[in-house]
N, C-alpha and C positions, 0 to 999 in steps of 0.2 A: 337439529341438523348441524348447527354450528359447533355444539359441544361434541357431537359424535366425531365429526371430521377433525376437530381440534385434538381430541384424545388420540385419534389414530395417527395424526401427524406429529404429535408431541411438540407443538410449536415453541413452547417455552424452552424445551431442551435445545431445539434448533437455534433459537435466538442466542443461547449461551455460547454457541460455536462461532459467533461473528464478533470480532473485536470492537468494531464501531458501534454495534448494537449494545454490547455489554457495557461500554463506557458512556452510553447515553448521548451519543453525538447526533441527536435529532431523529426525525422520521424520514427514512430514505424511501422515496417513491419515484426513483429514476432508474429502475433496473432494466427497462427496455433500452437504455443507453449503455449501461454497464452495471453488472451485478456486484454486490459485495462478495467477499471471499471468506470461507470458513477457516478455522485454525488448521485443519488437515491440509488444505491447499498451501497455506503459508508455510506450514512446517515442511511439506514435501520440497518446496522451493529452497528453503533454508538448508535442508539436509543435503541437497545437491551441492550447493555452494560450499558448505562446510565439510562434506564427506568425500565427494568424488567429482570435483569440478573439471572434468576432462571432456574430450570430444568423443562422440559416438560415430561408429561406422568408418573409422580411419585407423587409429592406432590399435594395437592388439594387447597392450598391457592391461593389467587387472582393473585399473580404474576406468579406462576407456571401455573395456568390455562390460562393466557394470552399467555404463551409460547406454551402450548399444542394446543391452538386454532391457533396460527401462523403456527405451523407445519402442521396442517390439511389444512390450507389455501394454503400452498405451494404445497402440494400434489394435491389439487384441481386445482391450477393454471397449474401444469404440465399436468394433465389429459386434461384440455381444450387445452393447447398448442399443445399437440401431438395427439389429436383426439381420446381419449379413454374415457370410461365411469366410470371406477373404480379407484378412487384415491389411494386406498390401494395397488394397484399393482406397486406403485413407491417406491423404497427402496433408502434411503439416504446412499451413500457410500463416501469414501474418494476421489475417482476419477474414471475414466473409467477403469483403470487397476484393481482396487479393485473389481468392478462388474464383469469383465471378469474372474478373478480368482475365484470368488464365483461361477460363472457358471461352469467353467471347473472342479473344485474339488467337486462341489455339485451335479452333474448329475449322479454320481454313476457309472462311466464307468469302465470297467474291461478288462481283457485280451481278445483280439480278436475283441473288439468293434472298429469301424472305425470312425475317425474324418476327415472331409474334410475342408481344409483351402485353401488360395491362396498363391502364391509366393511373394506377395507384402505387406504382413501383417506387422503392427507394432509389435514390440517384445511383447507387452502386449497381443496380440492375436496369438502369436507364441510360446513363451517360456513355458507358462503353459501346452499347449498340448504336447510340446516336453518332458517336465518333466513327464507327464502321460505316454508317450510311454516308457520312461526309467524305471519308477517305477511300472507301472501297466500293461505293455504289450499292451497298446492301439496302434492300427495301425493308422498311419497318411497318408493321401493322399493329395497332394498339386496340386492345379489347376495351371498349368503353363500359364503365360500370354506372350504376345509379348514383344519384346525388350523395347517398350515404356510403358509397364505396363498395357495396356488395358485388361479388363477381357475377357476371351475366353469362351463363353457359351458351345461350342462343347467340349472343354477340360473338363469343369465342368461335363457335362453329362457322359463322359467316366469314371469319378471318382465315379459315383453313382451306388449303388446296395443296397440290403436289409440289408447288414451288416453295412451300414453307420448309426450311431446313432446320430451324431451331424454334422451339417454344420455351421461353424463359420467363418464369413467373415467381412471385413471392409465395411462400406457403402461408404466411400470416402478415398482415399489414402492421407497421409500427405506428400508424396514425389511427386507423379505425379498429384495429384488432381483428378484422374480418379474415377468415381463412378461405383459401382457394381449394376446391375439391381436387387436389393434385393427382390423386389416383385416376379419376375419370379423365382429367386433362391429359395425363400421360398416355392412357390407352388410346384416346382419340389422336393425339399427336403421333404416336407410333403407327397407327393405321395409315397415316399419311407419309410415313418414312422420316419423320422429324426427330431430332435429338431434343431431349427434355432437360432443361437446366432449372434448378429450383433454388431460390434464395430462402434458406431455412434459418436466418438469423433470429427471427422472433418466435419460431415454432419449436426448434430443438430444445430450448430451455424450459418450455412450458407444458408440453404434452407429449404422449408417446409417439415416436416416429419410427415406423418399420419401413426401412428403405427397400426391402425386397417386395413388400406388398404395394408400396407406392409406385414402384417401377421407374424411379428417377434414373436418368443416365448420369447426371451430375447433381450433387446436392452440397451446398456450401453453408457453413455456419461460423459464428463467432464464439469461441470458447469463453471470451471475457463477458459474455452475457449469460453464461451458465455456470457461474461460480468459479471459473478458471482465471488464469493469469491474463494480464493485459498483453496485447500484441500477439495473441494466439488465435488461430482459426484452423478449420479443417475443411478440405474439399474431398468429398467422396465421389468416386466415379466407377461405373461398371468397367471391368477389366478391358473389354473390347473397345470401349469408348476412350479410356485412358491410353490405350496402345496407339490410337490414331490422333490423339490430342498433342499439339505441338507446344513444348514448354515456352514460357515467356522469357525465362532467364536461363543462361547456360554458364557453366563454370565448374568449380570444385564440387565433386560428388554427383554430378549429373551425367558423367560420361563413363563409358567402359574403357575406351582407349582413344586418345587423341594423338595424331601425328601433325607435322607441319601443314599438311594439306587435306586431312580427313578426320572425321570424328564418328565414333559409334556411341549412341546414347546408352546410358545405364538402364537397367530394367526399372519398371514402376515399383514403388513410388519415387525412387531416388532421382529419376530424371527431372522431377518437378521441384526438387528441394535443393536449390543451388546454394553453395557456401555453407558455412557453419550454421547450425540450427540454434534456436532458442531452447537449449536442452532443459533449462530450468522450467520453461514454459510447458514443454512437452511432459515433463514429469508432474508438474502441477495439473496438467490436463487430466491425467489419469486419476489423480486425487479428487478432482471435481466430478468426474464421471462416476467414480466409486461412491461419492457422497450422494449424488442424485439417485443412483441405483439403489442405495440403501433405503432412501425415502420412498421411492417408487413414483414414476411419472404420472400414473393415474391419480395419485394423491396430490401431486403438484397441480395438476389440471383442476381438480376439484377445489383446492384451496383458492386458486386464482378466481374461479367462478364465484365462490362464496364472497370473496372480498369485492369483486366487481358488483355483485348484486347489492352489497351493503352500500357501496358508493352511490348507486342509482337510487336506492331507497332513501339515503340521507340527503339527496339533492333534488328530489323529484318536484318540489314546488318552489324552487328558487327562481325568482323573477330575474329576467335578463341573462340567464345562463343558457348557453346553446351548446349542445353536444355535437362534436364533429364525428360523423359516422352514425351507425345504427343506435337506436334507443333501447334495443334489447341487450341486456348485459350478457346473455348467453352467447352472443355473437362477437363479443369484444375481446375474448382471451384475457389478457392481463393489462389492457391499455384503455385508459380513459382520457380522451382529448376533448377540450372544451374552451369556450370563450365566454366572456362576460361583457355585456354592453357597456361602452364607455371606457373600457380598460384594454390596454395592449397585453399581449401574452406575457411579455417580459415583466410588465408591471405586476401581473398576478404572481408570477414566479418569485419575484423579489419580495413581495408582501408576505407570501406564505413562509418564506425562509426567515425573514426578519421578525415576523409577528408570532410564528408558531414553531419555528425550527423544522419546517417541512420542506424537503428537497424534491423538486420536480424539474421537468425540462420545459422550455418554451421556445417557440420559433416555428419553422416549417419542417423540422425533423428530417431533413435531407430527402423530403418527398415533395420538392418544389412544384412539379407539374400538377399534382393533385390539388394543391392550394390555389395555384394560379388559375387553373381551369374552372374553379368554383368561386373565384373572386374573394377568397379568404386570405387575410394577411398572415395567418399562422394560427397557433393555438397553444394553450397550456396543456401539458400532458402529465398525468400521474400514472405510474406503472407499478404493479405489485409483484411480489415474489414470496417465497416460502417463509421469509423472516418477518413479514408484515402481519399485523394482528387486526382483528375487528376494532379494537380500541383505538389503534392508530388511524384506522379509516374514519372513525367517528371524529377524531381530532381534525382530520383533513376536511371532512364535509362541513364540520362546524366552522372552521376557518374560512372556507370558500363562501359559505352562507354569509358570514360576517362581512367579508370583503365585498360581496355583491350588494348587500343591503346598505353598506356604509359608503362605498366608493363608486359603485356602478351607477350608470345613468338610467 
């Protein structure tokens, strides 16, 4: 099984595309925070700065026109990648958080309106709604999950009625790896007339996402988690939803015509993209999407599954180790969160780095309510991607075993 998938993925060839992997700078297991970047993405960014470092959508000279065309090509690549027909429905943002805030503050919610989220959300899909409840009187309903964080459809149904205006859920958790059945959730939400917002930060990089089939009204993602540049995100929205969404920022590029006492907004997506863009980031985004498209998202998903199964196999009998989330690797996506008795999460992270050159994340992973509600101080988290190998996983599990046996209580 491992050899078949490995041959199909050509992992050794993939690893040669990543500078920090080529140069042997340790074992990177922190891709849920930010992925590494292949040569093609770095090259696309460099080519912009060296060859045509102008503004898109403003000037009409040849260099600026090339930038404008590159922006259009990136939107077209995103539409193909996510199975939709209208490239103009893809808005460039700074990150997933930027898109989720645009949705939260742009939907025009007011006193008495209800927003439904889950109890496992990242702060980016929790705090904006919390702020709206404090400032606008919006009512929040939280779908409670089991101790391991798995979505409870029955609990979700109990939260729904005609007062619900927005259902905003993560597609996959950055702590447990569990995925929400977003297609079913969207169908139910739409039956009640609610708008569906989805945090796709952990899903878009790791398995196929067909936005037409899902039925999301707004879907946000961080490109920096899917081999793309830092500071780049994308917000997808159905055209009719974007037409009624109020922009958070206004200024250059967002208006058709402004006078001293009136303004007409520009068409979508321009109305949501105030000021000069991160043109290098947009161009690098297309290179990242092209790279993932060439590999195939089905293969990416299978590789993550294989590596997660290897982690569980390598750690199944370690005393004092506790998994945060489900024990079934098939439910974890690319994320393995854990604790060791007698050690803090940051201690584990620093030991892995100093002893074995393994880079993971530690803490509450911006999902504070999940940890607080369960009385957990945080966790260590290893997250995989296409450039990791079974051999690296074996080094990781061996190091964790050593730390638990030597320093754990």
